[in-house]
Residue, then its C-alpha position, 0 to 999 in steps of 0.5 A: m303197437a307196431n308189428i312191422k320192422s319199419a313201423k317199429k323203427r318209425a315209432k322209435q324215431a318219432e319218440v326220439r324226435r318228440q323228446r328233442n322237440v319238447s326239450a327245445r320248446s322248453m328251452l325257447r320258452t325259458a329264454i323268452k321268460k328271462v327276457v320278459k322277467a328282465i323287462e318287468s324289473k325295468d332292467k334294460a341291460g339284462a333284457e338286452a342280454a337275455y334277448k340276444i340269447a333268445e333271438p337266435l333261438m326263435d329264428r332257429y326254431g321258427s325256420r325248423g318249424l318247431i314254432h311257426k315263423n310268424k309266431a317267432n317274428r311276433h315274439k321278437s317284435r313285441l320283445t324289442n318294442h318292450i325293450k325300446a320302451l324301457a329307455 
């Protein structure tokens, strides 16, 4: 455990950030799963609605570094292709 005051503060900040990141990553995964579930049930309108919610999350967390930018773009690309294929 940290003994120096600044190290204690850093440990506290790191824990707060870790919890925030865990929550955000979970929210992102849930949003992606909702799109995938709608695609699997061949519900184009539902998939598009869920994608509309998931896309800005992927962009936001990709730009912040919570997930890699390319991973966010890969998810967006694959999901849009699956949604287009439902037509």
